[in-house]
C-alpha positions as CSV (number, residue, x, y, z in Angstrom):
1,M,-1.4,-6.2,-18.4
2,M,2.4,-6.6,-18.7
3,T,4.8,-9.3,-17.9
4,L,8.6,-9.7,-18.3
5,T,8.0,-11.0,-21.9
6,S,5.1,-8.8,-23.0
7,K,7.4,-5.8,-24.3
8,G,5.0,-3.2,-22.7
9,L,1.3,-3.2,-21.9
10,I,-1.1,-5.6,-23.8
11,S,-4.8,-6.1,-23.6
12,I,-6.3,-9.1,-22.1
13,N,-9.9,-10.3,-22.2
14,S,-10.2,-13.3,-19.7
15,K,-8.7,-14.9,-16.6
16,N,-7.4,-17.8,-18.7
17,E,-5.5,-15.3,-20.8
18,I,-4.0,-13.8,-17.7
19,L,-2.8,-17.2,-16.5
20,Q,-1.3,-18.0,-20.0
21,R,0.6,-14.7,-20.2
22,C,1.9,-15.5,-16.6
23,R,3.1,-18.9,-17.7
24,E,4.8,-17.6,-20.9
25,A,6.6,-15.2,-18.8
26,D,7.5,-18.0,-16.3
27,Y,5.6,-15.9,-13.6
28,Q,8.2,-13.1,-13.8
29,E,7.2,-9.4,-13.4
30,C,3.4,-10.0,-13.9
31,L,1.2,-7.0,-13.3
32,I,-2.3,-6.1,-14.2
33,N,-3.9,-2.5,-14.4
34,A,-6.7,-2.2,-11.9
35,Y,-8.6,0.1,-14.2
36,P,-10.0,-0.7,-17.6
37,E,-8.8,0.5,-21.0
38,I,-11.9,2.4,-21.9
39,L,-12.2,5.6,-19.6
40,E,-14.3,8.1,-21.6
41,M,-17.5,8.1,-23.6
42,N,-18.4,10.9,-25.8
43,G,-15.5,12.8,-24.4
44,M,-16.7,12.3,-20.9
45,L,-15.0,10.4,-18.1
46,I,-17.0,7.3,-17.1
47,Q,-14.6,5.7,-14.8
48,S,-14.6,6.7,-11.0
49,P,-11.3,6.5,-8.9
50,N,-12.6,3.4,-7.1
51,F,-9.5,1.7,-6.4
52,V,-6.9,2.9,-4.0
53,L,-3.4,1.6,-4.3
54,I,-0.8,2.5,-1.7
55,D,2.8,1.5,-2.4
56,L,5.2,1.2,0.6
57,D,8.5,0.3,-0.7
58,L,11.8,-0.5,0.9
59,S,13.4,2.6,-0.6
60,L,11.3,4.7,1.9
61,C,13.6,3.2,4.6
62,K,17.0,3.0,2.9
63,T,18.6,5.2,5.3
64,C,17.2,3.2,8.4
65,V,19.4,0.8,10.3
66,Y,16.7,-1.9,10.2
67,P,14.6,-1.0,7.0
68,I,12.3,-3.9,7.2
69,R,11.3,-3.0,10.7
70,K,10.7,0.6,9.8
71,L,8.5,-0.6,6.8
72,D,6.6,-3.0,9.0
73,Y,5.8,0.0,11.2
74,L,4.7,2.2,8.4
75,L,2.4,-0.7,7.3
76,E,1.0,-1.1,10.7
77,Q,0.2,2.6,11.1
78,T,-1.4,2.8,7.5
79,L,-3.7,-0.1,8.2
80,L,-4.7,1.4,11.6
81,Q,-5.4,4.8,9.9
82,I,-7.4,3.0,7.1
83,K,-9.5,1.3,9.7
84,K,-10.0,4.3,11.9
85,D,-10.7,6.7,9.2
86,I,-12.8,4.8,6.6
87,R,-13.3,1.3,8.4
88,G,-11.5,-0.3,5.7
89,H,-9.9,-4.0,5.6
90,P,-7.7,-4.0,2.5
91,T,-5.7,-6.6,0.6
92,V,-2.0,-6.5,1.6
93,L,0.6,-8.0,-0.5
94,W,4.3,-8.6,0.0
95,T,5.6,-7.4,-3.4
96,G,9.3,-8.8,-3.2
97,N,10.4,-5.1,-2.6
98,G,7.9,-3.8,0.1
99,Y,4.1,-3.9,0.6
100,H,1.1,-3.0,-1.7
101,I,-2.2,-2.2,-0.2
102,Y,-5.3,-2.6,-2.4
103,L,-8.7,-1.2,-1.4
104,P,-11.8,-1.0,-3.6
105,V,-13.9,2.0,-2.7
106,Q,-17.1,3.8,-3.5
107,V,-16.6,7.3,-4.8
108,P,-18.2,9.5,-7.5
109,I,-16.6,10.6,-10.8
110,L,-15.1,13.8,-9.4
111,D,-14.5,15.3,-13.0
112,T,-18.3,15.8,-13.3
113,D,-18.8,17.4,-9.9
114,L,-18.8,21.3,-9.9
115,E,-17.3,21.4,-6.5
116,F,-14.1,19.7,-8.0
117,S,-14.3,21.5,-11.3
118,K,-10.6,22.3,-12.5
119,E,-11.6,25.9,-12.9
120,R,-11.8,26.2,-9.3
121,F,-8.1,25.1,-9.0
122,Q,-6.5,26.6,-11.9
123,N,-3.1,26.9,-10.7
124,L,-3.0,23.2,-10.0
125,F,-3.9,22.2,-13.6
126,S,-2.1,25.1,-15.4
127,L,0.2,24.2,-18.4
128,N,3.4,24.0,-16.2
129,S,1.7,22.2,-13.3
130,K,2.5,18.6,-12.5
131,Y,-1.1,17.9,-12.9
132,Y,-1.6,19.7,-16.2
133,D,-3.0,16.6,-18.1
134,Y,-4.6,14.7,-15.2
135,Y,-8.2,14.0,-14.4
136,M,-9.3,15.4,-11.1
137,S,-10.2,11.7,-10.1
138,E,-6.5,10.8,-10.7
139,V,-5.4,13.6,-8.5
140,F,-7.8,12.0,-5.9
141,M,-6.1,8.6,-6.1
142,Q,-2.8,10.3,-5.3
143,F,-4.3,12.3,-2.5
144,A,-5.9,9.1,-0.9
145,E,-2.4,7.3,-0.8
146,I,-0.8,10.3,0.8
147,Y,-3.7,10.9,3.4
148,L,-4.1,7.2,4.4
149,T,-0.3,6.8,5.0
150,G,-0.2,10.1,7.0
151,G,2.1,11.5,4.3
152,K,4.6,8.6,4.6
153,S,4.0,7.2,1.1
154,D,6.7,7.6,-1.6
155,L,5.9,10.9,-3.3
156,S,7.2,9.7,-6.6
157,H,4.5,7.1,-6.7
158,R,1.8,8.9,-8.8
159,P,-0.9,6.5,-9.7
160,R,-3.2,7.2,-12.6
161,Y,-5.8,5.3,-14.5
162,S,-3.0,4.2,-17.0
163,N,-0.5,2.9,-14.6
164,C,-2.4,1.6,-11.5
165,M,-0.4,-1.6,-11.9
166,V,-1.1,-4.4,-9.3
167,R,1.1,-7.5,-8.8
168,I,-0.2,-10.9,-9.4
169,P,0.2,-13.3,-6.3
170,D,2.7,-16.1,-6.6
171,T,4.7,-14.3,-9.5
172,Y,8.2,-12.7,-9.0
173,N,9.4,-9.4,-8.7
174,M,12.4,-9.0,-11.0
175,D,13.7,-5.8,-9.5
176,S,14.0,-7.7,-6.3
177,L,15.7,-10.8,-7.9
178,S,18.1,-8.4,-9.7
179,K,19.3,-7.1,-6.4
180,G,20.2,-10.6,-5.3
181,T,17.3,-11.3,-3.2
182,S,16.3,-14.9,-2.9
183,L,13.5,-16.5,-5.0
184,E,11.4,-17.0,-2.0
185,K,11.6,-13.3,-0.8
186,S,11.1,-12.0,-4.3
187,Q,7.8,-14.0,-4.6
188,V,4.6,-11.9,-4.4
189,K,2.5,-13.1,-1.4
190,I,-0.9,-12.1,-0.1
191,L,-0.5,-11.3,3.6
192,Q,-4.1,-10.0,4.2
193,E,-7.2,-10.6,2.1
194,W,-9.8,-7.7,1.4
195,D,-12.9,-8.4,3.4
196,G,-15.2,-7.8,0.4
197,N,-16.7,-4.6,1.7
198,I,-16.6,-1.6,-0.7
199,I,-15.9,1.4,1.4
200,D,-17.8,4.7,1.0
201,I,-14.9,7.1,1.0
202,N,-16.9,10.2,0.6
203,P,-15.9,11.4,4.2
204,L,-12.4,12.0,2.8
205,L,-13.7,14.4,0.0
206,Q,-13.9,17.3,2.3
207,E,-10.3,16.6,3.3
208,F,-9.5,16.5,-0.4
209,K,-10.8,19.8,-1.0
210,V,-8.6,21.3,1.8
211,W,-5.6,19.4,0.2
212,L,-6.4,20.8,-3.2
213,T,-6.4,24.4,-1.9
214,Q,-3.1,23.8,-0.1
215,Q,-1.6,22.5,-3.4
């Protein structure tokens, strides 16, 4: 977890501790990692990429005459694609600076699957590649965001196990406040709640193989 006053990431062990940290920061810039700290056991990855985070930031529409209208359209199209392709009904947050979409999914640990062995895609994971030190499962997180937004997501947003930070509702986005946005509009709000169904995302794995080859 991290807050405005935490000076970086900190470990938390209970809901009460989360609330205490938020209070200490006056509910400003409060985020929590969707993934646990322990990812490996005996040198093997034990965490599947079972949480998809999509970031639709206002910066995507900075050249538009009506940026929020364009962003609303991107959100609508993304939710339609999620419903059409994987029958998902995710959580949607207003983050103070755009929209976050959160969707728990069911997907295997790809790094233990021979079909997704790094050896099959050596150029993608070579020393000079942008994915050199990534797990294959982390690359899938990024693919899922790109695919489910129809390629309209911010390409600089590159979620990994270590930085898949979700915003806590009713806290405040300091970046938004620093730009002069009102307290109300800078507050993180739930616009749509997840329906509780963990989606089997295996149908996207074939698309992922195609994307890996293209990359």
